[in-house]
MIBAGU-841078 format. One line per 2 residues: for each residue x, y, z of N, C-alpha, C, O. Coordinates in steps of 0.2 Angstrom, whole numbers. Layout:
X:Y:Z:X:Y:Z:X:Y:Z:X:Y:Z  ...
***
This chain:
87:60:-21:80:59:-23:79:60:-31:75:58:-34  84:64:-33:84:66:-40:85:60:-45:83:61:-51
89:55:-43:91:50:-47:85:45:-48:81:44:-44  84:42:-55:79:38:-56:81:31:-53:87:29:-52
76:27:-50:77:21:-47:80:16:-52:79:16:-58  83:11:-49:86:6:-53:81:0:-53:79:-2:-48
80:-3:-59:75:-8:-60:79:-15:-60:84:-15:-64  77:-19:-56:79:-26:-57:74:-31:-59:68:-31:-57
76:-35:-64:71:-40:-66:72:-47:-62:78:-49:-61  67:-49:-58:67:-55:-54:70:-61:-58:68:-62:-64
74:-65:-55:76:-71:-58:71:-76:-60:66:-77:-56  71:-79:-66:66:-83:-68:68:-90:-66:74:-92:-66
63:-94:-64:65:-101:-62:59:-106:-64:54:-104:-64  61:-112:-65:56:-117:-67:55:-121:-61:51:-126:-61
58:-120:-55:57:-124:-49:53:-120:-44:55:-119:-38  47:-118:-46:43:-114:-41:41:-118:-35:39:-124:-36
41:-115:-29:39:-118:-23:31:-118:-23:28:-115:-27  28:-122:-19:21:-122:-18:18:-115:-17:13:-113:-19
22:-111:-12:20:-105:-10:20:-100:-17:15:-96:-17  25:-101:-21:25:-97:-27:20:-98:-32:17:-94:-35
18:-105:-32:13:-107:-37:6:-104:-34:2:-102:-38  5:-104:-27:-1:-102:-24:-2:-94:-25:-7:-92:-27
4:-91:-25:4:-83:-26:2:-82:-33:-1:-77:-35  5:-86:-38:3:-84:-45:-4:-85:-46:-7:-82:-50
-7:-90:-43:-14:-92:-44:-18:-86:-41:-23:-83:-44  -16:-83:-35:-19:-78:-32:-18:-71:-36:-23:-67:-37
-13:-71:-39:-11:-65:-44:-16:-65:-49:-19:-59:-51  -18:-71:-52:-23:-71:-58:-30:-69:-55:-33:-65:-59
-31:-71:-49:-38:-68:-47:-38:-61:-46:-43:-58:-47  -33:-58:-43:-32:-51:-42:-33:-47:-48:-36:-42:-49
-29:-50:-53:-29:-46:-60:-36:-46:-63:-38:-41:-66  -39:-52:-62:-46:-52:-65:-51:-47:-61:-55:-44:-65
-50:-47:-55:-54:-43:-51:-53:-35:-53:-58:-31:-53  -47:-34:-53:-45:-27:-55:-48:-25:-62:-50:-19:-62
-48:-29:-67:-51:-27:-73:-58:-26:-72:-61:-21:-75  -61:-30:-68:-68:-29:-67:-70:-22:-64:-75:-19:-65
-65:-20:-59:-66:-14:-55:-65:-8:-60:-69:-3:-60  -60:-9:-64:-59:-3:-69:-65:-2:-74:-67:3:-75
-67:-8:-76:-73:-7:-81:-79:-4:-77:-83:0:-80  -80:-6:-71:-86:-4:-67:-85:4:-66:-90:8:-66
-79:6:-65:-77:13:-63:-78:17:-70:-81:22:-69  -76:14:-75:-77:18:-82:-84:19:-83:-86:24:-86
-88:14:-81:-96:14:-83:-99:18:-77:-106:19:-78  -96:21:-72:-99:24:-67:-103:20:-62:-108:22:-59
-102:13:-62:-105:8:-58:-102:7:-51:-106:6:-46  -96:8:-51:-93:6:-44:-86:9:-44:-82:9:-49
-84:12:-38:-77:14:-37:-74:11:-31:-77:12:-25  -69:7:-31:-67:4:-25:-65:8:-20:-65:7:-14
-63:15:-21:-61:20:-16:-67:21:-12:-65:24:-6  -73:20:-14:-78:22:-9:-78:18:-3:-82:20:2
-75:12:-3:-74:8:3:-70:12:9:-70:10:14  -66:17:6:-61:20:11:-65:25:15:-67:30:12
-65:25:22:-68:30:26:-64:36:26:-66:42:28  -57:36:24:-53:42:23:-54:45:16:-54:41:11
-54:51:16:-54:55:10:-47:57:9:-42:57:13  -46:60:2:-39:62:1:-37:68:6:-31:68:7
-41:72:8:-39:77:13:-37:75:19:-32:78:22  -39:69:21:-37:66:27:-30:64:27:-25:65:31
-28:61:21:-21:59:20:-16:65:19:-11:65:22  -19:70:16:-15:76:15:-13:79:22:-7:81:23
-18:80:26:-17:83:32:-12:79:36:-8:82:40  -13:72:36:-8:68:40:-1:68:38:3:68:42
0:68:31:6:68:28:10:75:30:16:75:32  6:81:29:9:87:31:11:88:38:15:92:40
7:85:43:8:85:50:14:81:52:17:82:57  15:75:47:20:71:49:27:74:49:32:72:53
29:78:44:35:82:44:34:88:40:30:89:36  38:93:42:37:100:40:39:102:33:36:106:30
43:98:30:46:99:24:43:94:18:46:92:14  36:93:20:33:88:15:33:90:8:34:86:3
31:96:7:31:99:0:38:98:-4:38:96:-9  43:100:-1:50:99:-4:51:92:-5:54:90:-10
50:88:0:52:81:0:48:78:-6:51:74:-10  41:79:-7:37:75:-12:39:77:-19:39:73:-23
41:84:-20:42:86:-26:48:83:-29:49:83:-35  53:80:-25:59:77:-27:59:70:-27:63:66:-29
53:67:-24:53:60:-23:50:56:-28:46:58:-32  52:49:-28:49:44:-32:46:39:-28:49:36:-23
39:38:-29:36:33:-25:33:28:-29:33:29:-35  33:22:-27:29:16:-30:23:15:-27:22:15:-21
18:14:-31:11:12:-28:10:4:-30:9:2:-35  11:0:-24:11:-7:-25:3:-9:-25:0:-8:-20
1:-13:-30:-5:-15:-31:-10:-9:-32:-15:-8:-29  -8:-5:-37:-11:2:-38:-18:1:-40:-22:5:-39
-20:-5:-44:-27:-5:-46:-29:1:-50:-25:3:-54  -35:3:-50:-37:9:-54:-36:16:-50:-38:21:-53
-32:15:-45:-30:22:-41:-33:21:-34:-38:17:-33  -31:26:-30:-34:26:-23:-33:33:-21:-30:38:-24
-36:34:-15:-36:41:-12:-29:43:-9:-27:48:-9  -25:38:-7:-18:39:-5:-14:41:-11:-10:46:-11
-15:37:-17:-12:39:-23:-13:46:-25:-9:50:-27  -20:48:-24:-22:55:-26:-18:60:-22:-16:65:-24
-17:59:-15:-14:63:-11:-7:64:-12:-4:70:-13  -3:59:-13:4:59:-15:5:62:-21:10:66:-22
1:61:-26:2:64:-33:1:72:-32:4:76:-35  -4:74:-28:-5:81:-27:0:84:-24:2:90:-25
4:81:-20:10:84:-16:16:84:-21:21:87:-19  15:81:-27:21:82:-32:25:76:-33:30:77:-37
24:71:-30:29:65:-31:28:62:-38:22:62:-40  33:59:-40:32:55:-46:30:48:-44:33:45:-39
25:45:-47:23:38:-45:24:33:-50:22:34:-56  27:28:-48:27:22:-53:23:16:-50:23:14:-45
18:14:-54:13:9:-52:16:2:-53:19:1:-59  14:-2:-49:16:-9:-49:10:-13:-48:7:-13:-43
8:-17:-53:2:-21:-53:3:-28:-57:7:-28:-61  -1:-32:-55:-1:-39:-58:-5:-38:-65:-4:-43:-69
-9:-33:-65:-14:-33:-71:-11:-27:-76:-10:-22:-74  -9:-30:-82:-7:-25:-87:-13:-20:-89:-11:-15:-91
-19:-22:-88:-25:-18:-89:-25:-12:-85:-26:-6:-87  -23:-13:-78:-23:-8:-74:-17:-3:-75:-18:3:-75
-11:-5:-77:-6:-1:-79:-8:3:-85:-6:9:-85  -11:0:-90:-13:4:-96:-18:9:-94:-18:15:-97
-23:8:-90:-28:12:-87:-25:18:-84:-27:24:-85  -20:17:-80:-17:23:-76:-12:27:-81:-11:33:-80
-9:24:-86:-5:28:-91:-10:32:-95:-8:38:-96  -16:29:-96:-21:33:-101:-24:39:-97:-25:44:-99
-26:38:-90:-30:42:-87:-25:47:-82:-28:53:-81  -19:45:-81:-15:49:-76:-8:51:-80:-5:55:-77
-7:48:-85:0:49:-88:6:46:-84:11:49:-84  4:41:-80:10:38:-75:13:32:-78:9:28:-81
19:31:-77:23:25:-79:21:19:-74:20:20:-68  21:13:-77:19:8:-73:23:1:-75:25:1:-81
23:-4:-71:26:-10:-72:22:-16:-70:19:-15:-65  21:-21:-74:18:-27:-72:23:-30:-67:28:-32:-70
21:-31:-61:26:-34:-57:23:-38:-51:17:-38:-50  27:-41:-47:25:-45:-41:27:-41:-35:32:-39:-33
22:-40:-30:23:-37:-24:27:-40:-19:30:-37:-15  28:-47:-20:32:-51:-16:40:-51:-18:44:-53:-15
41:-49:-25:47:-48:-27:48:-42:-32:47:-42:-38  48:-36:-28:48:-30:-32:54:-29:-36:59:-30:-34
52:-26:-42:58:-26:-47:62:-19:-46:63:-15:-51  64:-18:-40:68:-12:-39:74:-14:-35:74:-19:-31
80:-10:-35:86:-12:-31:85:-10:-24:80:-6:-22  89:-13:-20:89:-11:-13:90:-4:-12:94:0:-15
87:-1:-7:88:6:-5:87:11:-10:91:16:-11  82:10:-15:82:14:-21:76:19:-21:76:23:-26
71:18:-17:65:21:-18:63:26:-12:65:24:-6  61:32:-13:59:37:-8:53:35:-4:53:37:2
48:32:-7:42:31:-4:38:25:-7:39:24:-13  34:22:-3:29:17:-6:23:18:-3:22:19:3
18:18:-7:11:18:-5:7:11:-7:9:8:-12  2:10:-3:-1:3:-4:-8:4:-1:-9:5:5
-13:3:-5:-20:4:-3:-23:-3:-4:-24:-5:-9  -26:-5:2:-30:-11:2:-26:-18:-1:-29:-22:-3
-19:-18:0:-16:-24:-2:-15:-29:4:-16:-35:3  -13:-26:10:-11:-31:15:-18:-35:17:-17:-41:18
-23:-32:17:-29:-35:19:-32:-40:13:-36:-45:14  -30:-39:7:-32:-43:1:-28:-50:2:-30:-54:-2
-23:-50:6:-19:-56:7:-23:-61:12:-21:-66:13  -28:-58:15:-31:-61:21:-39:-61:20:-42:-56:19
-41:-67:19:-48:-68:18:-52:-73:23:-57:-75:22  -49:-73:29:-52:-78:34:-53:-74:40:-50:-69:41
-57:-76:45:-59:-73:51:-52:-72:55:-52:-67:59  -48:-76:55:-41:-76:58:-36:-77:53:-37:-81:48
-30:-74:54:-25:-75:49:-22:-82:49:-20:-85:55  -21:-85:43:-18:-92:43:-11:-91:42:-8:-85:41
-7:-96:43:0:-96:42:2:-94:35:7:-90:35  -1:-96:30:0:-94:23:-1:-87:23:4:-83:19
-6:-84:25:-7:-77:25:-2:-73:29:0:-68:26  0:-75:34:6:-72:38:12:-72:34:15:-67:34
14:-77:30:20:-77:26:19:-72:21:24:-69:19  13:-72:18:12:-67:12:13:-60:15:17:-56:11
10:-58:20:11:-51:23:18:-50:25:21:-45:24  21:-55:28:28:-54:30:33:-53:24:37:-49:25
32:-57:19:36:-56:13:35:-49:10:40:-46:7  29:-47:10:28:-40:7:31:-35:11:34:-30:8
30:-35:18:34:-30:22:41:-30:21:44:-25:21  44:-36:20:51:-37:19:53:-34:13:59:-30:13
49:-34:8:51:-31:1:51:-23:2:55:-20:-1  45:-21:5:45:-14:6:51:-11:10:54:-6:8
53:-15:15:59:-12:19:65:-13:14:70:-9:15  66:-18:10:72:-19:6:73:-13:1:78:-10:0
67:-11:-2:68:-6:-8:68:1:-6:70:5:-9  65:2:0:65:9:3:72:12:5:76:8:8
73:18:3:79:21:6:79:22:13:73:22:16  84:23:17:84:25:24:80:31:24:81:36:20
76:32:29:71:38:30:66:38:25:62:43:24  65:33:21:60:32:16:53:31:19:53:29:25
48:33:16:41:33:19:37:27:16:37:25:10  33:24:21:28:19:19:22:21:21:20:22:27
17:22:17:10:25:18:5:20:16:5:18:10  1:17:20:-3:12:18:-10:12:22:-10:15:27
-15:9:18:-21:9:22:-24:2:20:-23:0:14  -29:-1:24:-33:-6:22:-40:-4:24:-41:-1:29
-45:-7:20:-52:-5:22:-55:-10:27:-61:-9:29  -51:-14:29:-53:-19:35:-51:-26:33:-50:-28:28
-51:-30:39:-49:-37:38:-50:-41:44:-55:-39:48  -47:-46:45:-48:-51:51:-46:-47:57:-43:-42:57
-49:-50:63:-48:-46:69:-40:-45:71:-39:-41:75  -36:-50:69:-29:-50:71:-24:-47:66:-18:-47:67
-27:-45:60:-23:-43:55:-19:-37:57:-13:-36:55  -22:-31:59:-19:-25:61:-13:-26:66:-7:-23:64
-14:-29:71:-9:-30:76:-3:-34:73:3:-32:74  -4:-39:69:1:-43:66:5:-39:61:11:-39:61
1:-35:57:5:-30:52:9:-25:55:15:-24:53  7:-22:61:10:-17:64:17:-20:67:22:-16:67
16:-26:70:22:-29:73:27:-30:68:33:-29:69  25:-32:62:30:-33:57:33:-27:55:39:-27:53
29:-22:54:32:-15:53:38:-13:58:43:-11:56  36:-14:64:41:-12:69:48:-17:68:53:-14:69
47:-23:67:52:-28:67:57:-27:61:62:-30:61  54:-24:56:58:-23:50:61:-16:50:63:-13:44
62:-13:56:66:-7:56:62:0:54:65:5:52  55:0:55:52:6:54:50:10:61:49:7:66
51:16:61:50:20:66:44:26:65:42:26:59  42:29:70:37:35:70:31:32:66:29:36:62
29:27:68:22:24:65:16:28:68:15:28:74  13:31:63:8:36:65:2:34:61:1:34:55
-4:33:65:-10:31:62:-13:38:58:-12:43:61  -16:36:53:-20:42:49:-27:41:51:-31:36:50
-30:47:54:-37:47:56:-41:52:52:-38:56:49  -48:51:52:-52:55:49:-52:62:52:-51:63:58
-52:68:48:-52:74:51:-59:78:52:-59:83:55  -64:74:50:-71:77:51:-75:72:56:-74:66:56
-80:75:59:-84:71:63:-88:66:59:-89:60:62  -90:68:53:-94:63:49:-90:57:47:-92:52:48
-84:58:46:-79:53:44:-77:49:50:-76:43:49  -77:52:56:-75:48:62:-81:44:63:-80:38:65
-87:46:62:-93:42:63:-93:36:58:-95:30:60  -91:37:52:-91:32:47:-85:27:49:-87:21:48
-80:29:52:-75:24:54:-77:20:60:-76:14:60  -81:23:64:-84:19:70:-88:14:67:-89:8:70
-92:16:62:-97:11:59:-93:5:56:-95:0:56  -88:7:53:-83:2:50:-81:-3:56:-82:-9:55
-79:0:61:-76:-4:66:-81:-9:70:-80:-14:72  -87:-7:69:-93:-11:72:-95:-16:67:-100:-20:68
-92:-16:61:-94:-21:56:-100:-20:52:-103:-24:50  -103:-13:52:-109:-12:50:-109:-10:42:-114:-9:39
-103:-8:40:-103:-5:33:-99:-10:29:-93:-11:30  -102:-12:23:-99:-16:18:-96:-23:21:-93:-27:18
-98:-24:28:-95:-30:31:-88:-30:33:-85:-35:35  -84:-24:32:-77:-24:34:-77:-22:41:-81:-19:44
-71:-24:44:-69:-23:51:-62:-20:51:-58:-22:47  -61:-16:56:-54:-14:58:-50:-11:52:-45:-14:51
-52:-6:49:-48:-2:44:-42:0:48:-42:2:54  -36:1:44:-30:4:47:-26:8:41:-25:5:36
-24:14:43:-20:18:39:-15:21:43:-16:23:49  -9:21:40:-3:24:44:2:26:40:3:24:34
7:30:42:13:32:39:19:29:44:18:30:50  24:27:41:30:25:44:36:26:41:36:27:34
42:27:44:48:29:41:53:24:42:54:21:48  57:22:37:62:17:38:68:20:41:71:25:38
71:17:46:77:20:49:83:16:47:82:10:44  89:18:47:95:15:45:97:9:50:98:3:48
97:11:57:98:6:62:92:4:66:90:9:70  89:-2:65:83:-3:69:83:-2:76:88:-4:79
78:1:79:78:2:86:71:1:89:67:6:90  69:-6:89:62:-7:91:59:-4:97:53:-3:97
63:-2:102:60:1:107:57:8:106:53:11:110  59:11:100:57:18:99:51:18:93:49:23:91
48:12:92:44:11:86:36:11:89:33:6:88  34:16:93:28:15:96:23:18:91:24:23:87
17:16:91:11:18:87:8:24:90:6:24:96  7:30:87:5:36:90:-3:37:88:-6:42:90
***
């Protein structure tokens, strides 16, 4: 974990497929939204993290329960935050544990903001073609990215491909035994089951859901699940570990 990750520049091509063109268009929308969130956060008007029913303490408790040597692991680890935006509670928890975080965002404004406010290095990059070598990263965090690919009551085939390609990239760049910690604030009814099945099929084990640690936040999560808060349904947060040799039969969600 002491070595710096190897950065790979994705190959450039003039023969983009329709899916690639669609993703580039989507990236422009995300970048514009991210800048709007950052400006609102600077002005004290809006913080995207407020949509998260989980607090930083919930993530910290879950991570520390996940394995006993969390402190030692994180102090030596390099994590990337995919779709970092203006920051998140997962990000805060991982940073507090001592990990070095490299932010990956489509918005150069978000990268600049996190460099100025947190002193963290960042890269303008594509979540579907991460600029890192195979098996080079200790951990990946992602807050509210999976559900941002999904804007319909049921997942479309295009949305399934987007999520599948993202999970495939996560599995590619993580080292064996690397951690994937993610949350979404809610999405379509079939989003979570689809995402978890992809996690299993890409060789992740010990998939453990992150739950609120206080009764108040448990009530807030129930309210989310009932679709009463911000219009979101079915939030999902979990930790998973990449194994060397996939064994799907052992990848149960706890």
